[in-house]
C-alpha positions as CSV (number, residue, x, y, z in Angstrom):
1,M,104.8,119.5,122.6
2,A,101.3,120.1,121.3
3,Q,100.6,118.9,117.8
4,T,99.7,121.7,115.3
5,G,96.1,121.9,114.3
6,V,94.8,119.8,117.2
7,T,92.7,120.7,120.3
8,S,92.4,118.5,123.3
9,L,88.8,117.4,122.5
10,P,87.9,114.6,120.1
11,G,86.3,115.8,116.9
12,A,87.7,119.3,117.4
13,F,90.6,119.5,114.8
14,D,91.3,123.2,114.0
15,F,90.0,123.8,110.5
16,G,89.5,127.5,111.2
17,L,85.7,127.2,110.7
18,T,83.4,130.1,111.4
19,P,80.6,129.6,114.0
20,A,78.1,129.4,111.1
21,Q,80.2,126.6,109.4
22,E,80.5,124.8,112.7
23,S,76.8,124.9,113.2
24,R,76.2,123.6,109.7
25,A,78.7,120.8,110.1
26,L,77.1,119.7,113.4
27,R,73.6,119.7,111.8
28,L,74.8,117.8,108.7
29,H,76.6,115.2,110.8
30,A,73.6,114.6,113.0
31,E,71.1,114.4,110.1
32,S,73.0,112.4,107.7
33,I,73.3,108.6,107.2
34,V,77.0,108.3,108.1
35,V,78.4,105.0,106.9
36,D,81.9,103.5,107.5
37,M,82.4,100.9,104.8
38,L,85.4,99.5,106.6
39,F,84.9,99.9,110.3
40,Q,87.6,99.0,112.8
41,Y,85.5,99.7,116.0
42,P,85.2,103.0,117.8
43,G,87.9,103.0,120.4
44,G,91.3,102.9,118.8
45,A,93.9,102.5,121.5
46,A,92.5,105.3,123.7
47,I,89.4,103.4,124.9
48,F,91.6,101.0,126.8
49,D,92.9,103.9,128.9
50,E,89.4,104.1,130.4
51,L,88.7,100.3,130.7
52,P,90.0,98.3,133.6
53,R,93.4,96.9,132.7
54,E,92.7,93.7,134.7
55,A,89.7,93.0,132.3
56,L,92.1,92.9,129.4
57,E,94.6,90.8,131.2
58,R,91.8,88.4,132.2
59,A,90.5,88.2,128.7
60,L,94.0,87.5,127.2
61,D,94.8,84.8,129.7
62,G,95.4,81.5,127.7
63,K,95.2,83.2,124.3
64,T,98.4,82.4,122.5
65,T,98.1,83.0,118.7
66,L,98.6,86.6,117.4
67,W,95.2,86.7,115.7
68,E,93.4,85.4,118.8
69,R,95.1,87.9,121.1
70,F,94.3,90.8,118.7
71,Q,90.6,89.8,118.2
72,T,90.2,89.3,122.0
73,A,91.3,92.8,122.6
74,T,89.3,94.2,119.8
75,N,86.1,92.6,121.1
76,L,86.7,93.4,124.8
77,P,84.9,96.7,125.0
78,F,81.8,95.0,123.4
79,D,82.2,92.0,125.8
80,L,82.1,94.4,128.7
81,A,79.0,96.1,127.3
82,I,77.3,92.7,126.9
83,S,78.2,91.7,130.5
84,G,77.0,95.1,131.9
85,E,80.5,96.0,133.2
86,S,81.0,99.0,130.9
87,D,78.9,101.0,128.5
88,L,81.8,103.0,127.2
89,V,81.8,101.6,123.7
90,R,78.2,102.7,123.2
91,E,79.0,106.2,124.4
92,W,82.0,106.4,122.0
93,W,79.8,105.2,119.1
94,R,77.3,107.8,120.0
95,Q,80.0,110.5,119.9
96,S,81.1,109.3,116.5
97,G,77.8,110.0,114.9
98,L,78.1,106.8,112.8
99,S,74.8,105.4,111.5
100,A,76.1,102.2,109.9
101,V,79.2,100.1,109.7
102,A,80.5,97.0,108.0
103,V,81.2,94.0,110.2
104,G,83.0,90.8,109.4
105,V,81.1,87.8,108.0
106,P,83.6,85.0,107.1
107,V,83.5,83.2,103.8
108,S,84.8,79.7,104.7
109,A,85.2,76.3,103.2
110,Q,82.6,73.7,104.4
111,A,85.3,71.8,106.3
112,L,86.2,74.9,108.3
113,K,82.7,76.3,108.8
114,A,82.1,74.6,112.1
115,K,85.3,76.2,113.5
116,D,84.6,79.7,112.3
117,E,83.3,82.3,114.7
118,D,81.0,85.2,113.8
119,G,83.2,88.1,112.8
120,A,81.3,90.4,115.1
121,P,79.6,88.4,117.8
122,W,78.5,91.5,119.7
123,V,76.1,92.6,116.9
124,D,73.3,90.3,117.9
125,A,73.9,90.7,121.7
126,L,73.6,94.5,122.0
127,P,70.1,96.0,121.7
128,W,71.4,99.3,120.2
129,V,72.9,97.4,117.2
130,V,70.8,95.8,114.4
131,R,71.9,93.7,111.4
132,V,70.6,95.1,108.0
133,R,70.2,93.5,104.6
134,R,68.3,96.2,102.6
135,A,68.9,99.9,101.9
136,A,65.6,100.8,103.7
137,D,66.9,99.0,106.8
138,F,69.6,101.7,107.3
139,R,67.1,104.5,107.4
140,K,64.9,102.6,109.8
141,A,67.9,102.0,112.1
142,K,68.8,105.6,112.0
143,A,65.2,106.6,112.9
144,E,65.3,104.1,115.9
145,G,68.7,105.4,117.1
146,R,70.4,102.1,116.5
147,L,73.7,101.3,114.8
148,A,73.1,99.5,111.5
149,A,75.6,96.7,110.8
150,Y,75.9,94.9,107.5
151,G,78.1,91.9,106.5
152,N,81.5,92.4,104.8
153,C,84.4,90.0,104.1
154,Q,88.1,90.7,103.6
155,P,89.6,87.4,102.7
156,T,92.9,88.0,104.4
157,Y,94.1,84.5,103.5
158,G,92.1,84.1,100.3
159,L,88.7,82.7,99.4
160,P,88.0,79.0,99.4
161,L,87.8,77.2,96.1
162,E,84.1,76.6,96.3
163,L,81.4,79.0,95.3
164,E,79.0,77.5,97.8
165,A,81.0,79.2,100.5
166,I,79.7,82.5,99.2
167,D,76.2,81.2,99.3
168,R,76.6,80.2,102.9
169,A,78.1,83.5,103.9
170,H,75.3,85.4,102.1
171,A,72.8,83.4,104.1
172,D,74.7,84.5,107.2
173,G,74.4,88.2,106.2
174,L,77.2,88.8,103.7
175,C,76.5,91.9,101.6
176,S,80.0,92.9,100.3
177,L,82.9,90.6,99.3
178,M,86.5,91.7,98.5
179,L,87.9,89.5,95.8
180,T,91.5,89.2,97.1
181,Y,93.7,90.5,99.8
182,N,97.3,91.5,99.1
183,R,98.7,88.3,97.7
184,M,97.9,86.3,94.6
185,D,95.5,83.4,95.0
186,H,93.1,81.4,92.8
187,V,90.7,84.3,92.5
188,G,93.1,87.0,91.3
189,V,96.0,89.1,92.3
190,G,96.4,91.5,95.3
191,C,98.0,94.9,95.2
192,T,101.3,94.1,96.8
193,E,102.3,91.2,94.5
194,R,105.2,91.5,92.1
195,M,103.0,90.9,89.1
196,D,99.3,91.1,88.2
197,A,97.4,88.7,86.0
198,G,93.9,89.9,86.6
199,L,91.0,87.6,87.6
200,S,91.3,83.8,87.0
201,R,88.5,81.8,85.6
202,F,87.4,81.0,89.1
203,G,87.6,84.7,89.9
204,L,85.1,85.4,87.1
205,E,82.8,82.8,88.6
206,V,83.1,84.5,92.0
207,V,82.1,87.8,90.4
208,E,79.2,86.2,88.7
209,R,78.0,84.5,91.9
210,C,78.1,87.8,93.7
211,N,76.1,89.4,91.0
212,Q,73.5,86.6,91.2
213,L,73.2,86.7,95.0
214,G,73.2,90.5,95.3
215,V,76.6,90.8,97.0
216,I,78.7,93.9,96.3
217,V,82.0,93.1,94.5
218,D,84.8,94.9,96.3
219,T,88.3,95.5,95.0
220,S,90.0,97.4,97.8
221,H,93.2,95.2,98.1
222,C,93.1,94.0,94.5
223,G,95.8,94.7,91.9
224,R,95.2,97.0,89.0
225,L,94.3,94.4,86.4
226,T,92.2,92.4,88.9
227,T,90.3,95.6,89.7
228,L,89.8,96.4,86.0
229,D,88.6,92.8,85.3
230,A,86.1,93.1,88.2
231,C,84.7,96.3,86.7
232,R,84.7,94.8,83.2
233,F,82.8,91.6,84.1
234,S,80.5,92.7,87.0
235,T,77.0,93.5,85.9
236,A,76.5,95.5,89.1
237,P,78.3,98.5,90.7
238,V,81.8,97.7,92.0
239,T,83.5,99.3,95.0
240,A,86.8,99.8,96.6
241,N,85.4,100.3,100.0
242,H,88.6,101.2,101.8
243,A,91.2,102.7,99.4
244,C,92.8,106.0,98.3
245,A,94.2,107.7,95.2
246,H,97.5,106.6,93.8
247,G,97.6,110.0,92.1
248,V,98.0,111.7,95.4
249,L,100.5,109.2,97.0
250,A,102.1,106.4,95.0
251,H,101.3,103.6,97.4
252,A,100.3,100.1,96.5
253,R,97.0,100.5,98.3
254,G,96.1,103.4,96.1
255,K,93.8,103.1,93.1
256,S,95.2,104.4,89.8
257,N,93.3,106.9,87.7
258,E,92.4,104.0,85.4
259,E,90.9,102.0,88.3
260,L,89.1,105.0,89.7
261,D,87.5,105.6,86.2
262,A,86.6,102.0,85.8
263,I,84.9,101.7,89.3
264,A,83.0,104.9,88.7
265,A,81.9,103.7,85.3
266,T,80.1,100.7,86.9
267,G,78.2,103.1,89.1
268,G,80.3,102.2,92.1
269,L,82.3,104.2,94.6
270,I,85.6,104.5,96.4
271,G,85.7,104.7,100.2
272,V,88.6,106.8,101.4
273,V,90.7,105.4,104.3
274,A,92.0,107.2,107.4
275,V,95.2,105.1,107.3
276,P,98.0,107.7,107.5
277,F,100.8,106.0,105.6
278,F,98.4,105.2,102.7
279,L,97.6,108.9,102.4
280,A,100.8,110.9,102.8
281,T,104.4,110.8,104.0
282,G,105.6,112.0,107.4
283,R,103.0,112.7,110.1
284,P,99.9,113.6,108.2
285,T,96.7,115.2,109.5
286,I,93.1,114.6,108.5
287,E,93.7,117.1,105.7
288,A,95.5,114.3,103.9
289,M,92.3,112.2,103.9
290,L,90.4,115.2,102.5
291,D,93.0,115.6,99.8
292,H,92.2,112.1,98.6
293,I,88.5,112.8,98.7
294,D,89.0,115.9,96.7
295,Y,91.2,114.2,94.1
296,I,88.7,111.3,93.6
297,A,85.7,113.7,93.5
298,N,87.4,115.9,90.9
299,R,88.5,112.8,88.9
300,V,85.2,110.8,88.8
301,G,82.6,113.0,90.5
302,W,81.4,113.3,94.1
303,R,78.7,110.7,93.6
304,H,81.5,108.0,93.5
305,V,83.2,108.9,96.8
306,G,82.5,107.4,100.3
307,I,84.2,106.7,103.6
308,G,85.9,103.5,104.6
309,T,88.3,104.5,107.4
310,D,89.9,101.1,108.1
311,W,91.8,102.8,111.0
312,P,92.6,103.0,113.8
313,L,92.5,99.4,115.1
314,Q,90.9,98.9,118.5
315,S,93.6,97.6,120.7
316,P,96.3,98.9,123.1
317,L,99.3,100.1,121.1
318,D,101.7,97.6,122.7
319,L,99.4,94.7,121.8
320,L,99.0,96.1,118.3
321,A,102.7,96.1,117.8
322,E,102.9,92.5,119.0
323,T,100.0,91.1,117.1
324,V,99.1,92.9,113.9
325,G,102.7,94.2,113.6
326,G,103.9,90.6,113.8
327,L,101.4,89.4,111.2
328,L,102.1,92.0,108.5
329,P,104.5,89.9,106.4
330,E,102.3,86.9,106.6
331,I,99.3,88.8,105.1
332,G,101.3,90.3,102.3
333,F,102.6,93.7,103.4
334,R,106.2,94.6,102.7
335,P,108.7,97.0,104.3
336,E,108.1,99.5,101.5
337,D,104.4,99.7,102.4
338,N,105.5,101.7,105.5
339,I,103.0,100.2,107.9
340,D,103.1,101.5,111.5
341,V,100.2,100.0,113.4
342,T,100.7,102.6,116.2
343,Q,100.3,105.7,114.0
344,T,97.0,107.5,113.4
345,L,96.1,110.6,111.5
346,I,96.3,113.8,113.5
347,G,92.6,114.7,113.8
348,F,91.5,111.0,113.6
349,S,92.8,109.2,116.6
350,D,89.6,107.2,117.3
351,Y,86.0,107.2,116.0
352,R,85.0,110.1,118.3
353,D,86.8,112.2,115.6
354,F,84.4,111.1,112.9
355,P,82.7,114.5,112.9
356,N,86.1,116.0,111.7
357,I,85.4,114.4,108.3
358,T,82.1,116.4,108.0
359,R,83.8,119.5,109.3
360,G,86.6,119.1,106.8
361,L,84.1,118.7,103.9
362,V,82.4,121.9,105.0
363,K,85.8,123.7,105.0
364,R,86.6,122.3,101.6
365,G,83.5,123.9,100.1
366,Y,81.2,120.9,99.5
367,D,77.5,121.7,99.6
368,D,75.0,119.9,101.7
369,E,73.9,117.4,99.1
370,Q,77.5,116.5,98.3
371,I,78.5,116.1,102.0
372,Q,75.5,113.8,102.7
373,A,76.3,111.8,99.6
374,I,79.9,111.3,100.6
375,L,79.0,110.5,104.2
376,G,76.5,107.8,103.2
377,E,74.0,108.4,100.5
378,N,76.3,107.3,97.7
379,F,76.8,104.0,99.6
380,L,73.1,103.6,100.1
381,R,72.5,104.1,96.4
382,V,75.0,101.3,95.5
383,F,73.8,99.1,98.3
384,G,70.2,99.5,97.1
385,Q,71.1,98.7,93.5
386,V,73.1,95.5,94.4
387,C,71.5,94.2,97.6
388,G,68.0,95.6,97.4
């Protein structure tokens, strides 16, 4: 049975736009700096339907750990592009209209540094991608028709207990650092813990070091008091680069009104996710994502809203269920968080649907300046203030 509100083509969710609105949305999406502050790669599961299955089987041969198997699948479309076997990932990126994305830069203890791999080894191997460190670099990449990639870290298992690790990561391209993941650690407390004590003394030192280096302090997975502490003690704008509004859906990953207010008061912004079970119950459409954008914009102003989709993950669905599905308890998610790694928003199945965000903003009545701000200009303002 066909899903309501969906057409067969990517990026074509039925918002009921007029021809003039469609033309405006197309122009805005093409002209704007479109930034995904938490990028999970363009293909979702669908890209593997068009890649040779034997290539995936060959890549997975000998890979035994869940993380290794997941990361191997995630990187496969890029590996095939590097080897010249498939240019599909570039075509899907082109269809997304994305200008810039966050890519992983690990923050690791000195003892582990030699064992760490670049979080996105394809960035430096593909000529149509360029690493960026300054706000002006994003506009230059856009003008050159290249995808801008900047360094971001989600410390899934916590940051090491040495500030120099942040220095090393910054030298490797780190521009944004999330303070905690879901659990409590020696920095602070994550959003799925049973209690929240805010930032530790070491956590305050982490914030201070980020401010000194010009690294954005991010609070996406942080608990309420930890987020408020980050906003209180940071001397630069703070972000929640992939979050949502607790006032729309009472989920642990949502930011309370108090947190939204505090982040905006620093001059920062909240990137809204495309993760369905963080946005609404049941089988939500992309309208649920727009509901959270509306809520945050109405609460703290449209200058403090961005996009950080965090979804869908680029891997076949069966492999996602095996790998990420198996790792959820280990990284601090609970049954009540309702994680289903095979579910996507109707209207955002993979990154070719990114134009639907722009089309939805047009439908919701945002003007051109507001749409371009939400798509990327708000992020560039914050990035320029913190990173240069």
